[in-house]
C-alpha beads as a LAMMPS data file, in Angstrom:
LAMMPS data file: protein, C-alpha beads

353 atoms
352 bonds

1 atom types
1 bond types

-500.0 500.0 xlo xhi
-500.0 500.0 ylo yhi
-500.0 500.0 zlo zhi

Masses

1 110.0

Atoms # bond

1 1 1 -9.957 -375.818 371.108
2 1 1 -8.811 -378.118 368.844
3 1 1 -5.038 -377.991 367.249
4 1 1 -4.075 -377.387 363.503
5 1 1 -0.664 -378.625 361.770
6 1 1 0.893 -375.873 360.143
7 1 1 2.913 -377.422 357.333
8 1 1 4.632 -373.931 356.220
9 1 1 5.805 -373.545 352.538
10 1 1 6.896 -377.415 351.047
11 1 1 10.563 -378.737 350.694
12 1 1 12.342 -379.841 348.010
13 1 1 11.066 -383.119 346.167
14 1 1 15.683 -383.564 345.583
15 1 1 15.823 -384.099 349.802
16 1 1 14.119 -385.596 352.546
17 1 1 12.097 -382.544 354.106
18 1 1 8.981 -384.106 351.732
19 1 1 8.937 -387.185 353.078
20 1 1 9.515 -386.085 356.833
21 1 1 6.764 -383.858 356.566
22 1 1 4.266 -386.046 354.979
23 1 1 5.052 -388.492 358.289
24 1 1 4.399 -385.125 360.403
25 1 1 1.053 -384.991 358.674
26 1 1 0.022 -388.805 359.349
27 1 1 1.427 -388.199 362.951
28 1 1 -1.156 -385.085 363.507
29 1 1 -3.587 -387.434 362.058
30 1 1 -2.999 -390.194 364.608
31 1 1 -3.106 -388.342 367.373
32 1 1 -6.093 -386.499 366.697
33 1 1 -5.203 -382.811 364.861
34 1 1 -8.158 -381.563 363.005
35 1 1 -6.632 -380.118 359.680
36 1 1 -3.185 -379.477 358.284
37 1 1 -2.382 -375.830 356.749
38 1 1 0.117 -375.888 353.437
39 1 1 1.354 -372.492 352.290
40 1 1 2.449 -370.583 348.830
41 1 1 4.668 -367.940 348.046
42 1 1 6.917 -368.713 345.019
43 1 1 8.676 -371.635 345.333
44 1 1 5.931 -375.183 345.376
45 1 1 1.839 -374.577 345.360
46 1 1 -0.586 -375.539 347.710
47 1 1 -2.779 -377.266 345.839
48 1 1 -0.472 -379.707 343.960
49 1 1 1.010 -380.565 347.709
50 1 1 -2.631 -380.903 349.123
51 1 1 -3.642 -383.437 346.469
52 1 1 -0.279 -385.545 347.062
53 1 1 -1.653 -385.512 351.360
54 1 1 -5.162 -385.990 350.462
55 1 1 -4.726 -388.997 348.683
56 1 1 -1.759 -390.811 352.065
57 1 1 -4.510 -389.460 354.938
58 1 1 -8.278 -390.056 355.381
59 1 1 -9.537 -388.276 358.175
60 1 1 -7.544 -385.225 358.720
61 1 1 -8.421 -381.893 356.542
62 1 1 -6.682 -380.273 354.553
63 1 1 -6.361 -376.364 353.859
64 1 1 -5.031 -373.735 352.190
65 1 1 -2.866 -371.559 354.342
66 1 1 -3.054 -369.941 352.128
67 1 1 -3.795 -369.851 347.862
68 1 1 -2.417 -366.490 346.724
69 1 1 -5.104 -364.487 345.430
70 1 1 -3.390 -362.769 342.683
71 1 1 -2.191 -366.148 341.246
72 1 1 -5.104 -367.566 340.105
73 1 1 -8.561 -366.389 338.530
74 1 1 -11.801 -366.696 341.036
75 1 1 -13.016 -369.384 338.826
76 1 1 -9.881 -371.275 338.503
77 1 1 -9.647 -371.260 342.422
78 1 1 -13.108 -372.715 342.492
79 1 1 -12.148 -375.456 340.132
80 1 1 -9.407 -376.496 342.517
81 1 1 -11.102 -376.281 345.571
82 1 1 -14.187 -378.267 343.949
83 1 1 -11.668 -381.123 342.934
84 1 1 -9.659 -381.176 345.918
85 1 1 -12.706 -381.118 347.907
86 1 1 -14.190 -384.184 345.865
87 1 1 -10.823 -385.717 345.951
88 1 1 -10.708 -385.821 349.854
89 1 1 -14.393 -386.934 350.168
90 1 1 -15.146 -383.359 351.879
91 1 1 -11.911 -382.446 353.948
92 1 1 -10.482 -379.204 351.877
93 1 1 -10.728 -376.032 353.788
94 1 1 -9.999 -372.764 351.260
95 1 1 -7.867 -370.540 353.019
96 1 1 -7.138 -367.440 350.467
97 1 1 -5.129 -364.182 351.072
98 1 1 -3.755 -361.353 348.129
99 1 1 -0.369 -362.379 349.844
100 1 1 2.025 -359.149 349.382
101 1 1 2.719 -356.064 346.839
102 1 1 6.143 -357.578 345.784
103 1 1 4.659 -361.452 345.540
104 1 1 1.671 -359.718 343.662
105 1 1 3.355 -357.179 341.584
106 1 1 6.917 -358.834 340.903
107 1 1 6.017 -362.555 340.949
108 1 1 2.462 -362.896 339.568
109 1 1 2.216 -359.616 337.521
110 1 1 -0.774 -358.172 339.269
111 1 1 -1.062 -354.464 340.881
112 1 1 -1.705 -354.247 344.637
113 1 1 -4.117 -351.609 344.435
114 1 1 -7.254 -352.082 345.929
115 1 1 -6.794 -355.471 348.648
116 1 1 -9.912 -355.258 350.135
117 1 1 -12.082 -354.914 347.029
118 1 1 -10.390 -357.189 345.444
119 1 1 -10.530 -359.528 347.976
120 1 1 -14.402 -358.754 348.412
121 1 1 -15.002 -359.869 344.334
122 1 1 -13.006 -362.515 343.741
123 1 1 -14.425 -364.383 346.988
124 1 1 -18.428 -363.646 345.345
125 1 1 -16.849 -364.945 342.596
126 1 1 -15.560 -368.025 344.138
127 1 1 -18.519 -368.876 345.888
128 1 1 -20.776 -368.118 342.990
129 1 1 -19.280 -370.860 340.919
130 1 1 -18.870 -373.414 343.825
131 1 1 -22.819 -373.037 343.948
132 1 1 -22.679 -373.924 340.328
133 1 1 -24.455 -370.583 339.348
134 1 1 -23.802 -369.378 335.752
135 1 1 -20.773 -366.802 335.896
136 1 1 -21.622 -363.275 335.742
137 1 1 -20.291 -360.190 337.377
138 1 1 -19.680 -356.887 336.775
139 1 1 -16.863 -355.177 339.319
140 1 1 -14.292 -352.939 339.382
141 1 1 -11.864 -355.729 339.147
142 1 1 -13.590 -358.787 337.403
143 1 1 -15.945 -358.166 334.357
144 1 1 -17.326 -361.791 333.543
145 1 1 -18.149 -363.038 330.697
146 1 1 -15.884 -360.163 329.490
147 1 1 -17.986 -357.772 327.326
148 1 1 -15.999 -357.612 324.032
149 1 1 -16.012 -361.028 323.050
150 1 1 -17.201 -364.313 322.677
151 1 1 -16.921 -365.054 325.647
152 1 1 -19.601 -367.282 327.628
153 1 1 -21.525 -367.461 331.050
154 1 1 -20.925 -370.639 332.107
155 1 1 -21.107 -373.277 335.167
156 1 1 -18.868 -375.222 336.641
157 1 1 -19.028 -379.008 335.626
158 1 1 -17.912 -381.001 338.611
159 1 1 -19.962 -380.956 341.688
160 1 1 -18.412 -380.299 345.126
161 1 1 -18.697 -382.813 348.136
162 1 1 -20.258 -380.248 350.517
163 1 1 -22.928 -377.622 349.724
164 1 1 -19.802 -375.234 351.199
165 1 1 -16.176 -375.893 351.675
166 1 1 -15.446 -374.021 354.302
167 1 1 -13.469 -370.349 353.458
168 1 1 -11.081 -368.691 355.631
169 1 1 -8.921 -365.686 355.101
170 1 1 -5.088 -364.194 355.893
171 1 1 -6.366 -361.082 357.168
172 1 1 -4.824 -357.905 358.890
173 1 1 -6.008 -355.044 360.161
174 1 1 -9.060 -354.179 361.813
175 1 1 -10.707 -353.501 357.655
176 1 1 -9.708 -356.516 356.558
177 1 1 -11.351 -358.467 359.681
178 1 1 -14.620 -356.905 359.060
179 1 1 -14.622 -358.287 355.629
180 1 1 -12.892 -361.665 356.491
181 1 1 -16.269 -361.655 359.098
182 1 1 -18.608 -360.844 356.636
183 1 1 -17.395 -363.150 353.906
184 1 1 -15.649 -365.995 355.538
185 1 1 -15.839 -368.776 357.905
186 1 1 -12.803 -368.653 359.530
187 1 1 -9.743 -366.246 359.724
188 1 1 -6.355 -367.533 359.352
189 1 1 -4.049 -365.062 361.591
190 1 1 -0.003 -364.843 361.987
191 1 1 1.889 -363.078 365.137
192 1 1 -1.473 -363.416 367.080
193 1 1 -1.033 -361.915 370.788
194 1 1 -4.127 -363.333 373.043
195 1 1 -4.133 -360.898 375.024
196 1 1 -4.711 -358.267 372.436
197 1 1 -7.177 -359.871 370.189
198 1 1 -10.634 -358.258 371.721
199 1 1 -10.714 -355.847 369.324
200 1 1 -9.641 -358.253 366.358
201 1 1 -12.357 -360.287 367.287
202 1 1 -14.813 -357.262 367.700
203 1 1 -14.239 -356.608 364.161
204 1 1 -14.784 -359.530 363.004
205 1 1 -18.376 -360.100 365.145
206 1 1 -19.172 -356.843 362.918
207 1 1 -18.456 -357.783 359.804
208 1 1 -20.440 -360.926 360.779
209 1 1 -23.157 -358.907 362.308
210 1 1 -23.550 -356.796 358.862
211 1 1 -23.701 -360.030 356.942
212 1 1 -26.373 -361.316 358.830
213 1 1 -24.360 -363.959 360.025
214 1 1 -24.989 -363.635 363.417
215 1 1 -24.080 -361.272 366.993
216 1 1 -21.473 -363.078 367.815
217 1 1 -18.463 -365.601 366.860
218 1 1 -20.293 -368.773 367.125
219 1 1 -19.575 -371.075 364.381
220 1 1 -16.642 -369.045 363.169
221 1 1 -13.039 -370.722 363.379
222 1 1 -10.476 -368.441 364.228
223 1 1 -7.200 -370.378 363.534
224 1 1 -3.858 -368.627 364.525
225 1 1 -0.470 -370.270 363.211
226 1 1 1.661 -370.724 366.138
227 1 1 5.485 -371.355 366.239
228 1 1 6.489 -373.927 368.977
229 1 1 9.928 -374.575 369.991
230 1 1 9.866 -377.478 372.845
231 1 1 13.165 -377.816 375.497
232 1 1 14.472 -377.121 378.659
233 1 1 17.793 -375.140 377.099
234 1 1 15.785 -371.693 376.772
235 1 1 18.357 -370.168 374.592
236 1 1 17.930 -372.685 371.891
237 1 1 14.367 -372.565 372.024
238 1 1 14.483 -369.125 371.325
239 1 1 16.790 -369.162 368.833
240 1 1 14.763 -371.756 366.487
241 1 1 12.263 -369.251 366.259
242 1 1 14.349 -365.942 365.507
243 1 1 14.897 -366.723 362.000
244 1 1 11.217 -367.049 360.787
245 1 1 9.946 -364.267 362.867
246 1 1 12.645 -361.531 361.610
247 1 1 12.222 -362.957 357.996
248 1 1 8.448 -361.647 358.320
249 1 1 8.639 -358.340 360.741
250 1 1 12.321 -357.171 358.669
251 1 1 11.967 -358.550 355.262
252 1 1 8.713 -359.432 353.759
253 1 1 8.297 -356.895 351.955
254 1 1 9.191 -353.190 351.632
255 1 1 10.456 -350.659 353.957
256 1 1 7.210 -348.606 353.473
257 1 1 5.287 -351.496 352.463
258 1 1 5.395 -354.347 355.286
259 1 1 2.167 -355.875 356.795
260 1 1 4.325 -358.187 359.419
261 1 1 6.372 -355.190 360.497
262 1 1 2.985 -353.636 360.957
263 1 1 2.057 -355.827 363.298
264 1 1 4.285 -355.888 365.515
265 1 1 4.803 -351.862 365.453
266 1 1 0.551 -351.800 366.438
267 1 1 1.459 -354.953 369.343
268 1 1 3.639 -352.221 371.071
269 1 1 7.306 -353.268 369.753
270 1 1 7.346 -350.390 367.438
271 1 1 11.766 -349.621 368.134
272 1 1 12.286 -353.286 367.613
273 1 1 10.653 -353.949 364.488
274 1 1 12.497 -351.117 362.823
275 1 1 15.418 -352.049 364.285
276 1 1 14.682 -356.032 362.762
277 1 1 13.760 -354.256 359.462
278 1 1 16.350 -352.309 358.918
279 1 1 18.813 -354.794 359.856
280 1 1 16.945 -357.020 357.304
281 1 1 17.435 -354.364 354.539
282 1 1 21.094 -354.214 355.160
283 1 1 21.248 -358.006 354.406
284 1 1 21.998 -359.179 357.909
285 1 1 19.610 -361.425 358.556
286 1 1 21.655 -362.925 361.071
287 1 1 21.881 -359.636 363.476
288 1 1 18.371 -358.973 362.579
289 1 1 17.198 -362.120 363.792
290 1 1 19.316 -361.785 367.220
291 1 1 17.775 -358.085 367.345
292 1 1 14.238 -359.932 368.051
293 1 1 13.720 -359.786 372.216
294 1 1 12.563 -362.564 374.054
295 1 1 9.475 -360.603 375.120
296 1 1 8.247 -360.265 371.344
297 1 1 8.907 -363.969 371.030
298 1 1 6.240 -364.908 373.866
299 1 1 4.285 -362.460 372.796
300 1 1 3.771 -364.390 369.449
301 1 1 4.905 -368.040 369.969
302 1 1 5.012 -370.738 372.409
303 1 1 8.605 -371.301 373.865
304 1 1 10.186 -373.518 375.971
305 1 1 10.087 -376.705 378.499
306 1 1 6.776 -378.753 378.386
307 1 1 5.569 -377.248 381.860
308 1 1 5.819 -373.455 380.592
309 1 1 4.203 -374.506 377.446
310 1 1 1.061 -376.304 379.024
311 1 1 0.738 -372.804 381.413
312 1 1 1.093 -370.465 378.607
313 1 1 -1.955 -372.830 376.010
314 1 1 -4.500 -371.011 378.331
315 1 1 -4.155 -367.934 377.164
316 1 1 -5.091 -368.852 373.711
317 1 1 -8.184 -371.068 374.374
318 1 1 -8.740 -367.955 377.012
319 1 1 -9.002 -365.498 373.851
320 1 1 -11.106 -367.587 372.200
321 1 1 -8.910 -369.792 369.423
322 1 1 -10.678 -372.546 368.247
323 1 1 -8.051 -373.774 366.302
324 1 1 -4.326 -373.442 366.951
325 1 1 -2.606 -373.897 364.361
326 1 1 1.042 -375.816 366.142
327 1 1 4.152 -375.148 363.432
328 1 1 6.725 -377.201 365.213
329 1 1 10.684 -375.724 364.812
330 1 1 12.726 -378.384 366.014
331 1 1 16.566 -379.680 365.129
332 1 1 15.362 -383.172 363.552
333 1 1 12.267 -384.602 361.848
334 1 1 12.128 -386.867 364.950
335 1 1 11.642 -383.596 367.396
336 1 1 9.240 -382.257 365.440
337 1 1 7.066 -385.640 365.428
338 1 1 7.664 -385.048 369.367
339 1 1 6.268 -381.582 369.338
340 1 1 2.893 -382.551 367.337
341 1 1 2.190 -385.345 369.955
342 1 1 2.994 -383.231 372.767
343 1 1 1.070 -380.255 372.116
344 1 1 -1.900 -383.050 371.773
345 1 1 -0.754 -384.356 375.388
346 1 1 -1.106 -381.207 376.171
347 1 1 -4.674 -379.968 375.034
348 1 1 -6.075 -382.749 376.776
349 1 1 -3.998 -382.620 379.758
350 1 1 -5.105 -378.641 380.361
351 1 1 -8.728 -379.845 379.496
352 1 1 -8.800 -377.171 376.540
353 1 1 -9.873 -379.499 374.144

Bonds

1 1 1 2
2 1 2 3
3 1 3 4
4 1 4 5
5 1 5 6
6 1 6 7
7 1 7 8
8 1 8 9
9 1 9 10
10 1 10 11
11 1 11 12
12 1 12 13
13 1 13 14
14 1 14 15
15 1 15 16
16 1 16 17
17 1 17 18
18 1 18 19
19 1 19 20
20 1 20 21
21 1 21 22
22 1 22 23
23 1 23 24
24 1 24 25
25 1 25 26
26 1 26 27
27 1 27 28
28 1 28 29
29 1 29 30
30 1 30 31
31 1 31 32
32 1 32 33
33 1 33 34
34 1 34 35
35 1 35 36
36 1 36 37
37 1 37 38
38 1 38 39
39 1 39 40
40 1 40 41
41 1 41 42
42 1 42 43
43 1 43 44
44 1 44 45
45 1 45 46
46 1 46 47
47 1 47 48
48 1 48 49
49 1 49 50
50 1 50 51
51 1 51 52
52 1 52 53
53 1 53 54
54 1 54 55
55 1 55 56
56 1 56 57
57 1 57 58
58 1 58 59
59 1 59 60
60 1 60 61
61 1 61 62
62 1 62 63
63 1 63 64
64 1 64 65
65 1 65 66
66 1 66 67
67 1 67 68
68 1 68 69
69 1 69 70
70 1 70 71
71 1 71 72
72 1 72 73
73 1 73 74
74 1 74 75
75 1 75 76
76 1 76 77
77 1 77 78
78 1 78 79
79 1 79 80
80 1 80 81
81 1 81 82
82 1 82 83
83 1 83 84
84 1 84 85
85 1 85 86
86 1 86 87
87 1 87 88
88 1 88 89
89 1 89 90
90 1 90 91
91 1 91 92
92 1 92 93
93 1 93 94
94 1 94 95
95 1 95 96
96 1 96 97
97 1 97 98
98 1 98 99
99 1 99 100
100 1 100 101
101 1 101 102
102 1 102 103
103 1 103 104
104 1 104 105
105 1 105 106
106 1 106 107
107 1 107 108
108 1 108 109
109 1 109 110
110 1 110 111
111 1 111 112
112 1 112 113
113 1 113 114
114 1 114 115
115 1 115 116
116 1 116 117
117 1 117 118
118 1 118 119
119 1 119 120
120 1 120 121
121 1 121 122
122 1 122 123
123 1 123 124
124 1 124 125
125 1 125 126
126 1 126 127
127 1 127 128
128 1 128 129
129 1 129 130
130 1 130 131
131 1 131 132
132 1 132 133
133 1 133 134
134 1 134 135
135 1 135 136
136 1 136 137
137 1 137 138
138 1 138 139
139 1 139 140
140 1 140 141
141 1 141 142
142 1 142 143
143 1 143 144
144 1 144 145
145 1 145 146
146 1 146 147
147 1 147 148
148 1 148 149
149 1 149 150
150 1 150 151
151 1 151 152
152 1 152 153
153 1 153 154
154 1 154 155
155 1 155 156
156 1 156 157
157 1 157 158
158 1 158 159
159 1 159 160
160 1 160 161
161 1 161 162
162 1 162 163
163 1 163 164
164 1 164 165
165 1 165 166
166 1 166 167
167 1 167 168
168 1 168 169
169 1 169 170
170 1 170 171
171 1 171 172
172 1 172 173
173 1 173 174
174 1 174 175
175 1 175 176
176 1 176 177
177 1 177 178
178 1 178 179
179 1 179 180
180 1 180 181
181 1 181 182
182 1 182 183
183 1 183 184
184 1 184 185
185 1 185 186
186 1 186 187
187 1 187 188
188 1 188 189
189 1 189 190
190 1 190 191
191 1 191 192
192 1 192 193
193 1 193 194
194 1 194 195
195 1 195 196
196 1 196 197
197 1 197 198
198 1 198 199
199 1 199 200
200 1 200 201
201 1 201 202
202 1 202 203
203 1 203 204
204 1 204 205
205 1 205 206
206 1 206 207
207 1 207 208
208 1 208 209
209 1 209 210
210 1 210 211
211 1 211 212
212 1 212 213
213 1 213 214
214 1 214 215
215 1 215 216
216 1 216 217
217 1 217 218
218 1 218 219
219 1 219 220
220 1 220 221
221 1 221 222
222 1 222 223
223 1 223 224
224 1 224 225
225 1 225 226
226 1 226 227
227 1 227 228
228 1 228 229
229 1 229 230
230 1 230 231
231 1 231 232
232 1 232 233
233 1 233 234
234 1 234 235
235 1 235 236
236 1 236 237
237 1 237 238
238 1 238 239
239 1 239 240
240 1 240 241
241 1 241 242
242 1 242 243
243 1 243 244
244 1 244 245
245 1 245 246
246 1 246 247
247 1 247 248
248 1 248 249
249 1 249 250
250 1 250 251
251 1 251 252
252 1 252 253
253 1 253 254
254 1 254 255
255 1 255 256
256 1 256 257
257 1 257 258
258 1 258 259
259 1 259 260
260 1 260 261
261 1 261 262
262 1 262 263
263 1 263 264
264 1 264 265
265 1 265 266
266 1 266 267
267 1 267 268
268 1 268 269
269 1 269 270
270 1 270 271
271 1 271 272
272 1 272 273
273 1 273 274
274 1 274 275
275 1 275 276
276 1 276 277
277 1 277 278
278 1 278 279
279 1 279 280
280 1 280 281
281 1 281 282
282 1 282 283
283 1 283 284
284 1 284 285
285 1 285 286
286 1 286 287
287 1 287 288
288 1 288 289
289 1 289 290
290 1 290 291
291 1 291 292
292 1 292 293
293 1 293 294
294 1 294 295
295 1 295 296
296 1 296 297
297 1 297 298
298 1 298 299
299 1 299 300
300 1 300 301
301 1 301 302
302 1 302 303
303 1 303 304
304 1 304 305
305 1 305 306
306 1 306 307
307 1 307 308
308 1 308 309
309 1 309 310
310 1 310 311
311 1 311 312
312 1 312 313
313 1 313 314
314 1 314 315
315 1 315 316
316 1 316 317
317 1 317 318
318 1 318 319
319 1 319 320
320 1 320 321
321 1 321 322
322 1 322 323
323 1 323 324
324 1 324 325
325 1 325 326
326 1 326 327
327 1 327 328
328 1 328 329
329 1 329 330
330 1 330 331
331 1 331 332
332 1 332 333
333 1 333 334
334 1 334 335
335 1 335 336
336 1 336 337
337 1 337 338
338 1 338 339
339 1 339 340
340 1 340 341
341 1 341 342
342 1 342 343
343 1 343 344
344 1 344 345
345 1 345 346
346 1 346 347
347 1 347 348
348 1 348 349
349 1 349 350
350 1 350 351
351 1 351 352
352 1 352 353
């Protein structure tokens, strides 16, 4: 099991947060992490930060976790992926996702309907472009060139360093996971529960088999983002993770469409998920965070002293996780660095690497 670093959303350039995160990525590179993932929502964009990190690192892979499908045309994504792969000398990993209806329609002005169909067409076009084929595509969501104008079928003028840039999808639900197995090289899950992962892995495997990519998950990267909050004071350790978990379970979407809330429901936390969501919708984020149980947080994060985390790490390796994305939650930059270094030590100590 390899380690990745989940950088998450980038901080404002007006404060010291940016430099602190750069140092964290560089430290992860020094202790052997395989990849650092950068997210985007409706603030900083992932590619700009990835290029900046690429210029100041030399060995660690750099991935978009994720670039939003509604935010770019597939051809633009192919251009960006090719450029980043070239600038980093073959270290870029392309993570894609449809985001959610509020961001897609409210921020990007793109209808959210048929996310599976849109993802399939988008990925097919991106990969054709990266293979430098002339772009001709006639789908339900994308048509290239447009049939009623002067558009011309073009091909990418740059050449990526590698024949194939690793492609990951952020997927929730069995149909999306089957599509991920069919189209992608890896999966970027959140709120991943090792003990409940068998059916999810089976959906991925079925997708791979249907696409002739093998009958098992050999070579496929299961790369969940896992919050890690380390410390002897358990109350404090849980409290560091609560705001993040409550935001996603309660506030990342509408009352009718919140994919993360559905994950919690499917995991057996239906009443808790409903309570957290209602508190968030009532504009009570602190109460929503407090309403999360230790049981839910233990299912979806690594929390507690070093020895407890070392023991619980085996859950992920046993489930088949191939890259554990460490999302360090701590009270200072120095403490986040300690989490990153300690996780590398624990993986080696437990014989999981």
